[in-house]
C-alpha angles and dihedrals in degrees: 000000000000118000118240121253089254092054090049092048091048091052090047092051091052093046094047099036085227120153114244093241092052091051093049093047092047098043105037106002092250117110091195095052097108091042090051091048091051087051093055105271115160111213123209125243095267094052091047090052092049092050090047093046092051091050093048093046091048091052094046091050090049092052092056092042093248097114116123113196116247122217149113133252090290093059103035093085088052092055092047091053094044092049092044093236116160125206 
């Protein structure tokens, strides 16, 4: 049985440690996207493809070591600590 889009996104958010609003903004230009899905929103085929494409592209970039963490001012400190970057 195939998992729903929301289940795949939830797994991706856990894997990437990306906040839901950052994912929504980067994937489909809607910071409330994940919140709306959790509330029952049914996205169209184009939005589903854009979200899937973003997750696949992020994973491919991570595999080759070319992934740059996304985030906003709330998550920048997390990425610095995770990467061991000193200022």
